[in-house]
N, C-alpha and C positions, 0 to 999 in steps of 0.2 A: 614647173609644168603642172598642169592639172592631170589628175588621174582619170582615165576614161573607164566607165563601167562597161563590162562586156554585156552587150545587149543580146537577148536571145534572137537567134536567126529565125528565118521564116519557117524552117522545118524542125527547129529545136523546141523542146518544151521549156517553158519558163520554170525556174526553180520554185518548188513548192515550200510553203511555210510548214513548220512542224505541226503535225496534226494533234488535235486535242483528243482525249479519250472518247468523247462523244463522236467525233468524226471517224475515228477508227472503228467504233462499234457500228455506226451507221453504214460505213463502207462494207463491213463484213456482213451485215444483215442484208444489204442490197445484193451482194454477191450470192448469198444463200438463196434469196428469193428468186433471182434471175436463173440460177441453176435449177431450182425446183420448177419454175415455169417452163423452162425448155424441156425438162424431163416429162412434165405433164403434157406438153404439146406433142412430143414424140409418141407418148403412150396413146393419146387421143387419136393421132393419125394412124397408128398401128391398129387400134381397135376399129376405127372407121373402115379401114381397108378390109379387115377380117369380116366385118358386118356386111359390107357390100359384096364380098366374095360369097358369103353364105347366102345372101338374098338372091344373087344371080343364079347360084347353083340350085337353090330350092325352086325358083321360078322356072328353070329349065326342066326340072323333074316333073313339075305339075302339067306341063304341056304334052 
């Protein structure tokens, strides 16, 4: 009989090849950059909200 290979199902991930040192480093760098970008986006949104609140309160006091 022939031996059948287990094919990855529709919702299963295909087995990955062993990663090279470069791929490991690139994945780690990508993870770091993504986390820094999300932190930067959160900080930007926080500062924008504070700036808008400051501007609306200062315009209300001028009137």
